[in-house]
DSSP file (Angstrom, degrees, kcal/mol; ACC not computed):
  #  RESIDUE AA STRUCTURE BP1 BP2  ACC     N-H-->O    O-->H-N    N-H-->O    O-->H-N    TCO  KAPPA ALPHA  PHI   PSI    X-CA   Y-CA   Z-CA
    1    1 A X              0   0    0      0, 0.0     2,-0.1     0, 0.0    82,-0.0   0.000 360.0 360.0 360.0 128.0  132.2   91.0   81.8
    2    2 A X     >  -     0   0    0      1,-0.1     4,-1.5    87,-0.0     3,-0.4  -0.321 360.0 -99.7 -92.3 175.8  134.8   93.4   83.2
    3    3 A X  H  > S+     0   0    0      1,-0.2     4,-2.5     2,-0.2     5,-0.2   0.844 117.6  59.3 -65.6 -35.6  134.5   95.8   86.1
    4    4 A X  H  > S+     0   0    0      1,-0.2     4,-2.1     2,-0.2    -1,-0.2   0.866 104.7  50.5 -65.1 -34.3  133.9   98.8   83.9
    5    5 A X  H  > S+     0   0    0     -3,-0.4     4,-2.3     2,-0.2    -1,-0.2   0.894 110.8  49.1 -68.9 -39.1  130.7   97.2   82.4
    6    6 A X  H  X S+     0   0    0     -4,-1.5     4,-2.4     2,-0.2    -2,-0.2   0.889 111.1  49.4 -66.4 -38.8  129.4   96.4   85.9
    7    7 A X  H  X S+     0   0    0     -4,-2.5     4,-2.5     2,-0.2    -2,-0.2   0.892 110.5  51.1 -66.2 -39.1  130.1  100.0   87.1
    8    8 A X  H  X S+     0   0    0     -4,-2.1     4,-2.4     2,-0.2    -2,-0.2   0.900 110.6  48.6 -64.2 -41.7  128.3  101.3   84.0
    9    9 A X  H  X S+     0   0    0     -4,-2.3     4,-2.3     2,-0.2    -2,-0.2   0.921 112.7  48.2 -64.4 -43.9  125.3   99.1   84.7
   10   10 A X  H  X S+     0   0    0     -4,-2.4     4,-2.2     2,-0.2    -2,-0.2   0.899 111.8  49.5 -63.2 -41.2  125.2  100.2   88.3
   11   11 A X  H  X S+     0   0    0     -4,-2.5     4,-2.3     1,-0.2    -2,-0.2   0.914 112.0  48.0 -64.5 -42.8  125.4  103.8   87.3
   12   12 A X  H  X S+     0   0    0     -4,-2.4     4,-2.4     1,-0.2    -2,-0.2   0.868 110.1  52.7 -66.8 -36.0  122.6  103.5   84.8
   13   13 A X  H  X S+     0   0    0     -4,-2.3     4,-2.1     2,-0.2    -2,-0.2   0.909 110.4  47.2 -65.5 -42.0  120.4  101.7   87.4
   14   14 A X  H  X S+     0   0    0     -4,-2.2     4,-2.0     2,-0.2    -2,-0.2   0.905 112.6  49.1 -66.2 -41.0  120.9  104.4   89.9
   15   15 A X  H  X S+     0   0    0     -4,-2.3     4,-2.5     1,-0.2    -2,-0.2   0.902 110.8  50.5 -64.2 -40.9  120.1  107.1   87.3
   16   16 A X  H  X S+     0   0    0     -4,-2.4     4,-2.6     1,-0.2     5,-0.2   0.883 107.9  53.7 -64.4 -38.2  117.0  105.2   86.2
   17   17 A X  H  X S+     0   0    0     -4,-2.1     4,-1.6     2,-0.2    -1,-0.2   0.914 110.8  46.0 -62.2 -42.5  115.9  105.0   89.8
   18   18 A X  H  X S+     0   0    0     -4,-2.0     4,-1.0     1,-0.2    -2,-0.2   0.923 114.9  46.7 -66.4 -44.5  116.2  108.8   90.2
   19   19 A X  H  X S+     0   0    0     -4,-2.5     4,-0.6     1,-0.2    -2,-0.2   0.872 112.5  49.5 -67.0 -37.1  114.4  109.5   87.0
   20   20 A X  H  < S+     0   0    0     -4,-2.6     4,-0.4     1,-0.2    -1,-0.2   0.819 114.8  43.8 -73.1 -29.9  111.6  107.0   87.7
   21   21 A X  H  X S+     0   0    0     -4,-1.6     4,-1.6    -5,-0.2    -1,-0.2   0.596  95.0  81.9 -90.2 -10.0  111.0  108.4   91.2
   22   22 A X  H  X S+     0   0    0     -4,-1.0     4,-3.0    -3,-0.2     5,-0.3   0.918  83.4  56.1 -65.2 -46.2  111.2  112.1   90.2
   23   23 A X  H  X S+     0   0    0     -4,-0.6     4,-2.3     1,-0.2     5,-0.2   0.937 112.8  38.6 -58.0 -50.3  107.6  112.6   88.8
   24   24 A X  H  > S+     0   0    0     -4,-0.4     4,-2.2     1,-0.2    -1,-0.2   0.886 118.0  50.3 -68.0 -33.7  105.7  111.5   91.9
   25   25 A X  H  X S+     0   0    0     -4,-1.6     4,-2.2     2,-0.2    -2,-0.2   0.931 113.2  44.7 -67.7 -43.9  108.2  113.1   94.3
   26   26 A X  H  X S+     0   0    0     -4,-3.0     4,-2.5     2,-0.2     5,-0.2   0.895 113.1  50.9 -67.0 -39.2  108.1  116.5   92.5
   27   27 A X  H  X S+     0   0    0     -4,-2.3     4,-2.5    -5,-0.3     5,-0.2   0.912 111.9  47.5 -64.8 -41.3  104.3  116.4   92.2
   28   28 A X  H  X S+     0   0    0     -4,-2.2     4,-2.5    -5,-0.2    -2,-0.2   0.881 111.1  52.2 -65.6 -37.6  104.0  115.7   95.9
   29   29 A X  H  X S+     0   0    0     -4,-2.2     4,-2.3     2,-0.2    -2,-0.2   0.931 112.2  44.3 -63.4 -46.5  106.5  118.5   96.7
   30   30 A X  H  X S+     0   0    0     -4,-2.5     4,-2.5     2,-0.2    -2,-0.2   0.931 115.5  47.5 -65.7 -45.8  104.6  121.1   94.6
   31   31 A X  H  X S+     0   0    0     -4,-2.5     4,-2.5     1,-0.2     5,-0.2   0.905 112.4  50.2 -63.3 -40.7  101.2  120.0   96.0
   32   32 A X  H  X S+     0   0    0     -4,-2.5     4,-2.2    -5,-0.2    -1,-0.2   0.906 111.2  48.1 -63.8 -42.3  102.5  120.0   99.6
   33   33 A X  H  X S+     0   0    0     -4,-2.3     4,-2.1     2,-0.2    -2,-0.2   0.913 113.0  48.4 -65.4 -42.3  104.0  123.5   99.2
   34   34 A X  H  X S+     0   0    0     -4,-2.5     4,-2.3     1,-0.2    -2,-0.2   0.934 115.2  43.2 -64.7 -45.5  100.8  124.9   97.7
   35   35 A X  H  X S+     0   0    0     -4,-2.5     4,-2.3     2,-0.2    -1,-0.2   0.820 111.8  53.8 -73.6 -29.1   98.6  123.4  100.4
   36   36 A X  H  X S+     0   0    0     -4,-2.2     4,-2.1    -5,-0.2    -1,-0.2   0.898 110.5  47.7 -67.7 -39.3  100.9  124.4  103.2
   37   37 A X  H  X S+     0   0    0     -4,-2.1     4,-2.3     2,-0.2    -2,-0.2   0.918 111.8  49.8 -64.9 -42.8  100.8  128.0  101.8
   38   38 A X  H  X S+     0   0    0     -4,-2.3     4,-2.3     1,-0.2     6,-0.2   0.892 110.9  49.6 -62.6 -40.2   97.0  127.8  101.6
   39   39 A X  H  X>S+     0   0    0     -4,-2.3     5,-1.4     1,-0.2     4,-0.8   0.881 110.8  49.9 -66.4 -37.6   96.9  126.5  105.2
   40   40 A X  H  <5S+     0   0    0     -4,-2.1    -2,-0.2     2,-0.2     3,-0.2   0.888 111.7  48.5 -67.9 -37.9   99.1  129.3  106.4
   41   41 A X  H  <5S+     0   0    0     -4,-2.3    -2,-0.2     1,-0.2    -1,-0.2   0.916 118.6  38.5 -67.6 -42.4   97.0  131.9  104.6
   42   42 A X  H  <5S-     0   0    0     -4,-2.3    -1,-0.2    -5,-0.2    -2,-0.2   0.469 105.1-126.5 -89.5  -1.2   93.7  130.5  106.1
   43   43 A X  T  <5 +     0   0    0     -4,-0.8     2,-0.7     1,-0.2    -3,-0.2   0.762  58.0 147.6  60.7  28.1   95.2  129.8  109.5
   44   44 A X      < -     0   0    0     -5,-1.4    -1,-0.2    -6,-0.2    -2,-0.1  -0.858  27.3-172.4 -92.1 116.3   94.0  126.2  109.3
   45   45 A X        +     0   0    0     -2,-0.7     2,-0.7    -3,-0.1    -1,-0.1  -0.247  34.5 131.9-107.6  44.7   96.5  124.1  111.2
   46   46 A X    >   -     0   0    0      1,-0.1     3,-0.9    -2,-0.1     4,-0.4  -0.868  39.6-163.3 -97.6 115.3   95.3  120.6  110.4
   47   47 A X  T >  S+     0   0    0     -2,-0.7     3,-0.7     1,-0.2     4,-0.3   0.750  83.7  62.9 -73.9 -23.0   98.3  118.5  109.3
   48   48 A X  T >> S+     0   0    0      1,-0.2     4,-0.8     2,-0.2     3,-0.7   0.675  86.6  73.8 -77.3 -14.6   96.2  115.7  107.7
   49   49 A X  H <> S+     0   0    0     -3,-0.9     4,-0.7     1,-0.2    -1,-0.2   0.796  93.5  53.3 -67.8 -27.2   94.7  118.1  105.1
   50   50 A X  H <> S+     0   0    0     -3,-0.7     4,-1.3    -4,-0.4    -1,-0.2   0.651  95.6  69.4 -82.0 -14.7   97.9  118.2  103.2
   51   51 A X  H <> S+     0   0    0     -3,-0.7     4,-2.4    -4,-0.3     5,-0.2   0.926  94.4  52.0 -71.9 -44.7   98.2  114.4  102.9
   52   52 A X  H  X S+     0   0    0     -4,-0.8     4,-2.6     1,-0.2     5,-0.2   0.925 109.9  47.2 -63.0 -47.3   95.3  113.9  100.5
   53   53 A X  H  X S+     0   0    0     -4,-0.7     4,-2.5     1,-0.2    -1,-0.2   0.886 112.7  50.9 -61.9 -35.9   96.4  116.4   97.9
   54   54 A X  H  X S+     0   0    0     -4,-1.3     4,-2.3     2,-0.2    -2,-0.2   0.921 111.5  47.7 -64.7 -42.6   99.9  115.1   97.9
   55   55 A X  H  X S+     0   0    0     -4,-2.4     4,-2.3     2,-0.2    -2,-0.2   0.913 112.9  47.8 -64.6 -43.5   98.6  111.5   97.4
   56   56 A X  H  X S+     0   0    0     -4,-2.6     4,-2.6     1,-0.2     5,-0.2   0.907 111.9  50.3 -64.2 -41.6   96.4  112.6   94.6
   57   57 A X  H  X S+     0   0    0     -4,-2.5     4,-2.3    -5,-0.2    -2,-0.2   0.900 111.0  48.9 -63.6 -41.1   99.2  114.5   92.9
   58   58 A X  H  X S+     0   0    0     -4,-2.3     4,-1.8     2,-0.2    -2,-0.2   0.913 112.8  47.3 -65.8 -42.0  101.5  111.5   93.2
   59   59 A X  H  X S+     0   0    0     -4,-2.3     4,-2.1     2,-0.2    -2,-0.2   0.920 112.6  48.9 -66.2 -43.3   98.9  109.2   91.7
   60   60 A X  H  X S+     0   0    0     -4,-2.6     4,-2.4     1,-0.2    -1,-0.2   0.891 110.1  51.5 -63.3 -38.8   98.1  111.5   88.9
   61   61 A X  H  X S+     0   0    0     -4,-2.3     4,-3.0     1,-0.2    -1,-0.2   0.871 109.6  50.3 -67.2 -33.8  101.8  112.0   88.1
   62   62 A X  H  X S+     0   0    0     -4,-1.8     4,-1.3     2,-0.2    -1,-0.2   0.861 109.8  50.8 -70.1 -34.1  102.2  108.2   88.0
   63   63 A X  H  < S+     0   0    0     -4,-2.1     4,-0.4     2,-0.2    -2,-0.2   0.919 117.2  39.9 -65.6 -42.6   99.3  107.9   85.6
   64   64 A X  H  < S+     0   0    0     -4,-2.4     3,-0.3     1,-0.2     4,-0.3   0.934 127.1  32.2 -72.5 -46.4  100.8  110.6   83.3
   65   65 A X  H  X S+     0   0    0     -4,-3.0     4,-2.7    -5,-0.2     5,-0.2   0.489  93.4  96.5 -91.8  -3.3  104.4  109.5   83.5
   66   66 A X  H  X S+     0   0    0     -4,-1.3     4,-2.9     1,-0.2     5,-0.2   0.889  81.6  49.8 -56.8 -46.4  103.7  105.7   83.9
   67   67 A X  H  > S+     0   0    0     -4,-0.4     4,-2.2    -3,-0.3    -1,-0.2   0.903 113.4  47.1 -61.1 -38.9  104.1  104.8   80.3
   68   68 A X  H  > S+     0   0    0     -4,-0.3     4,-2.4     2,-0.2    -2,-0.2   0.927 113.2  48.0 -67.4 -43.4  107.4  106.6   80.1
   69   69 A X  H  X S+     0   0    0     -4,-2.7     4,-2.5     1,-0.2    -2,-0.2   0.924 112.6  49.4 -62.4 -43.6  108.6  105.0   83.3
   70   70 A X  H  X S+     0   0    0     -4,-2.9     4,-2.4    -5,-0.2    -1,-0.2   0.891 110.1  50.7 -62.3 -39.8  107.5  101.6   82.1
   71   71 A X  H  X S+     0   0    0     -4,-2.2     4,-2.4    -5,-0.2    -1,-0.2   0.908 111.2  48.2 -64.5 -41.5  109.3  102.1   78.8
   72   72 A X  H  X S+     0   0    0     -4,-2.4     4,-2.4     2,-0.2    -2,-0.2   0.912 112.8  47.7 -66.3 -41.8  112.5  103.1   80.5
   73   73 A X  H  X S+     0   0    0     -4,-2.5     4,-2.4     2,-0.2    -2,-0.2   0.893 112.5  49.8 -65.5 -38.8  112.4  100.1   82.9
   74   74 A X  H  X S+     0   0    0     -4,-2.4     4,-2.5     2,-0.2    -2,-0.2   0.900 110.6  49.8 -64.8 -41.1  111.7   97.8   79.9
   75   75 A X  H  X S+     0   0    0     -4,-2.4     4,-2.1     2,-0.2    -2,-0.2   0.925 112.2  47.5 -62.7 -45.0  114.6   99.2   78.0
   76   76 A X  H  X S+     0   0    0     -4,-2.4     4,-2.1     1,-0.2    -2,-0.2   0.910 112.4  49.5 -63.5 -42.2  116.9   98.7   80.9
   77   77 A X  H  X S+     0   0    0     -4,-2.4     4,-2.4     1,-0.2    -1,-0.2   0.905 109.9  50.3 -64.6 -42.0  115.7   95.2   81.6
   78   78 A X  H  X S+     0   0    0     -4,-2.5     4,-1.8     1,-0.2    -1,-0.2   0.883 109.7  51.3 -65.9 -35.8  116.2   94.2   77.9
   79   79 A X  H  X S+     0   0    0     -4,-2.1     4,-1.5     2,-0.2    -1,-0.2   0.893 109.7  50.3 -65.8 -38.2  119.7   95.6   77.9
   80   80 A X  H  X S+     0   0    0     -4,-2.1     4,-0.9     1,-0.2    -2,-0.2   0.918 109.6  50.3 -64.4 -42.0  120.5   93.6   81.1
   81   81 A X  H  < S+     0   0    0     -4,-2.4     4,-0.5     1,-0.2     3,-0.2   0.842 107.9  53.6 -66.2 -31.9  119.1   90.4   79.4
   82   82 A X  H  < S+     0   0    0     -4,-1.8     3,-0.4     1,-0.2    -1,-0.2   0.852 111.5  45.9 -67.7 -33.0  121.3   91.0   76.4
   83   83 A X  H >< S+     0   0    0     -4,-1.5     3,-1.1     1,-0.2     4,-0.3   0.607  89.6  90.3 -83.4 -12.3  124.3   91.3   78.6
   84   84 A X  G >< S+     0   0    0     -4,-0.9     3,-1.6     1,-0.3     4,-0.4   0.843  78.8  56.9 -58.4 -40.7  123.5   88.2   80.6
   85   85 A X  G 3  S+     0   0    0     -4,-0.5     3,-0.4    -3,-0.4    -1,-0.3   0.800 104.3  55.2 -63.3 -24.6  125.3   85.7   78.5
   86   86 A X  G X  S+     0   0    0     -3,-1.1     3,-0.7    -4,-0.2    -1,-0.3   0.442  83.6  87.8 -85.8   1.2  128.6   87.6   79.0
   87   87 A X  T <  S+     0   0    0     -3,-1.6    -1,-0.2    -4,-0.3    -2,-0.1   0.888  85.2  51.2 -69.0 -39.1  128.4   87.5   82.8
   88   88 A X  T 3         0   0    0     -3,-0.4    -1,-0.2    -4,-0.4    -2,-0.1   0.554 360.0 360.0 -76.5  -7.8  130.2   84.1   83.2
   89   89 A X    <         0   0    0     -3,-0.7    -1,-0.2    -4,-0.1    -2,-0.1   0.458 360.0 360.0 -87.6 360.0  133.1   85.1   81.0
């Protein structure tokens, strides 16, 4: 296996990491912005109130996007296992 193949695998792993973490991060970002705006409008300055909606949004996004994330991780893993015999060469 040459250096270009290793760089390609590393690049694909980093891209997969970004894509797999995007749904919960974006859902938490949107929920946090909405509840921060709601807190500013109502003048409620309790910082712990925004944590629960962010957590619920992240969990729901993982439930919705979980099958897709699992499929992508499975595809990447199977491609790595296919390349495994060529590592020693």
